[in-house]
N, C-alpha and C positions, 0 to 999 in steps of 0.2 A: 860306827864304822861305815864308810861310804860303800855303796854297792859296786862290785866289780863291773866295769864297762867291757863289753865285747866289741872287738874291732869289727866294723861292718863296711863292706865295699858295695857301693851302689853304681849301677850303670844306667845312663839315660841316653836317648837316641840322638840328641843333638846338643850343640854347644850353647844354644839359647836357654834350654832347660837347665843345663849345668850351671850357667851363670845365675839363673833365677833361684836356684837352690841355696846359694850362698847367703849367710854362713851356714855350714852344715852342723848338725848336732854333734856333740862331743863323741869322739870315737868313730866318726863316719867319714869316709873319703868317697869320692865319686869319679867315675870315668865316663867317657862317651863310647857307646856301642850301639849300633843300629840293628844288630842281629844278622845283618847280611855279610859283613866283613868278619875276619877272624877276631875273636875276643882279645882285648888289649892286655888282660891278665888271666891267670889260670883259674882263679876263683872269684865269683861275684855273688854276694849274698842276696842282693835285692836287684832284680832285673826289671827295668821299665821299658816295654816295647814301644815302637813308634805308634803314633796316633793315626788311625785309618790306614788306607793302602793295603799292602799284602802282608801285614805283620803276622797274621795267623800262620801263614805258610812258612814263616821263619822260626816258629816256636821250637822246632826240633833242635835248633842250635843251642838252646839254653842248657841242654844236657852236658855241653862241653864245659860249663862253669859251675855246675853243682849248686844251683841257687837254693836259698832257704825260702824265697818267695819271688813270684812273678807278679808285679803290680801293673795291671792294665790301666790305660788311660781312657778306656771305654766302660760304659755301664753294662752293656750286653756281653754275653760270653757264649752265645750259641756256636756250636761246632768246635770250641776250644778243647773240649775233653777228648776229641778224636786226634788232636794234633800236639797236645802238650805231652812231654815225656812223662812216663808213669811216676807217680809219687811226688811230683813237683807241685807245691801249693800255688794256687792262682787266686788273686784278689781282684774283685771288680772295683771300678772307680766310683764308689758310692759317695754322694755328696758333691760330685764334680759337675754333672750335666743336667741334673733335675731342673734347676731354675731356668736355664737357657732353653731346654727343650719345652718346658711349659710355656715360656714366652712365645716360642715359635708356634706352638699349637694354637694359642689364642690369636696370634697374628694371621695364621693360615685361615682360621675360621672367619675372622673379620674381613680379610681380603676377598675370600670367596663369596661370603654372603652379601657383601656390598659391591661385588663385581669390579673390584679394583684391578684384577688381572685383565678383565675385558677392556676396561678403559685404557690400560697401558698398551694393549695390542692395537686398539683403535688409534691411539696417538701415534704409534710407530708407523702407521700407514699414511699419515699426513691428512687423512680425512677427518671431518668434524666428529667429535665424540658425541654419542647419542645417550643422553641421560635416561636411566631406567630407575624405577623404584626398587631399592635394595631391600633385603630381608634383614631385620634387626636381630642381633644376638639376644637382646632382651626379649623375654617371654618365650624363648625357644625351649623345648624339652631336649636336653643334652644327655645322651647315653655315653657314659665314660667307662670303657672297658679297661680295667687295670687300676688298682688302688695302692700300688707300691710307691716307690719314691717319686717317679715321674707322674703317675696318676694323682698322687696326693698333692704335688705341686700345681698340677693343672686345676684340680678342684679348688685349691686355695685362690688361684688367680681368677677363677670364674665367679667367685662370690659377689664381686661388685657389679656383675653384668646382669643381674636379675633374671637368671635362667632357672628353669626347673631341672635340677641336676639329679640324674639317676645313676648310681654307681654300681658297677658289676665286678666281682672278683671270682676266684675259682669256686668258692663255696659261699653260700648265704650265711650272713652273720650280722651282728651289730657291733660297731666300734664307737669310738668317742665322737665321731661325726654323724652317727646315725646308721641307717640301714644300708647294708651291702647285699645286693642280689647275687645269686650264683649264676654260673654260666648256663646251668640247666634252665634258667628263667628267660633266656634270650628270645626264644620263639614268641613268648608273650609280650616282650618289651619292644622288639624291633618295629612293629607296626605303628607305634606311637612316637618313635624317635625321629626328631627333625635334624639333629646333628649327632653323629656317632664318632667318638674319638677312640682310636686304638692305641693303647699304651701298655699292652701286656707283653711279657717276655715271649720269645720264640722258642717253642719246644715241640715235641711230637703231638701234644694235645692242641696246640694253637696254630700249627702250620696249616694254611688253607682254610682257616675258620670262616673267613669272609668269602663264601662261595656264591654260586648262583641263587641258591635258596635263601641265604642271608640277605643278599641284595634285593631279591624279589619281595622279601617281607617288608622292606622299608617303604614308607609312603613316598609318593611322587614329590620331587623337590628336595629330598633329604640330602644332607651333605655328609660324606665319609671323610674323616681326617685320620691319616696314619702317620704317627710319630714313633711307632714301635719298630717293627722290622718288615721289610718288603714281603717276605713269604707268608705273612699273616693273611695276605689277600691273594686270591686266585686272579692273576692278571687278566687272563682271557675273559673271565666273568665280569671284571670291572670295565674292560673295554666295551663289552656289550651293553652293560647297564648305563654307561655314560654317553654312549654314542648319540642318543637323541635328547640328552639332557634330562631324562627322567630322574637320574641321580647325578649329583655333582661330587667331585672328589678334590681333596687338597692333600698332597702327598710329600712328606719329607723323605720317605723311603719307598723303594720300588723293588720289583722282582721281574727281570734282572736289574742289577744296579751297577753302573748307570744304564738307563734305557738307551737303546740304539737310536741314532739320529733318525728322525722321521717317525718314531713309534707313535701309534695312535693316541696314547695318553699324553705325549708331549705336544701334539698339535691340536688336541681337542679343545674347543672353546669352553667345555664344561669341566675341565680338569686343570688344576694348578699344581705344578711339580717344582720342587726345589731339591738341590742335589745333596741330601743327607747332611744338613747343616744345623740340625737341632741343638746339639751341644757345642757347636763350634763358634763361640762368641768370646768376647773379652773376659767373660767370667770364668772361662775354662782354665787358663794358665795359673792364676793365683790359687785356684782350688786344687789343681794337680800338685802344685808346689807344696801346699799345706799337707796334702795326703801323703806324698812321698817322704817329706820330712818326718811326719808322724810315724809312718811305718818303719823308717830307718831308726828312729829313736827307740821304738819298741824292740826292734831286733837287738840294738846295742844294749838295751837294759835287760835282755833275756825274756821279754814279754811276748806273748803270742800276737801275731799281726791281726789287723782288723779286716773285716769284709771278705774273708776267704770263702770262695764258692766252689772250688775244686781242690782236690778230688771230690767227686760226688759221694755222699754218704752211702754206706753199705758196700 
């Protein structure tokens, strides 16, 4: 006897995503709702908020439709627990952004080490470009903070570059790829790190982890790359550390975000800033579609959804 299908209503924030979801799994229908306007129906089982922007501030509105799941289009969920109505399950976009963010991390490293940003600035002035000897990624000691989905994808992409990769997680352990140092080891690891990549989640324990002491411990010429969250870094400390070029930085995320026009990090010749575009590539939409279709099918089959990160346990 075939299993009973449960009717499921999905909301997505725009018509393009609605069209991309077609055909929907059996028993699933979809509507467009951006969380800012009144909901088009009284009940929505699976709510997909907009990508980026002020979507977190709109989360209160999902209480109006009694959802069985809110499926984010983003991997990070810092601050969501303070804005989500009590008891509403929230799932992170696992499998959507890891590859794209890892690509950008490698791109930022190469662009900064080989002074591509400097050459672009020089070309824009109309003056002759001055060639300088760049730093190779090959043979660099790379300190990767974060061994989750994004960190794992970055590590995989660094393999062909002949780097000395040192991985750091919350606690020391050994996994199938080898040794993982704990955050407690950072003070011993920072003086030998030529490239530091931030790919850790933002929470109370990681907010402001890159402070003056962290940056002072790095050797001269080290490169800091942040593809995690802006508040991982003390912005004032980074401005000081990069002012004379002792430290370089390549940032996909900042605090505040976006930086105000004319901010020292935006105009520094030692800092490369891009506007939080790590996951925003052509790889994103197909992966979001696959994830939303999978979650809808699971709800229709009476199965638990994947990648639920809220409510927090306990």
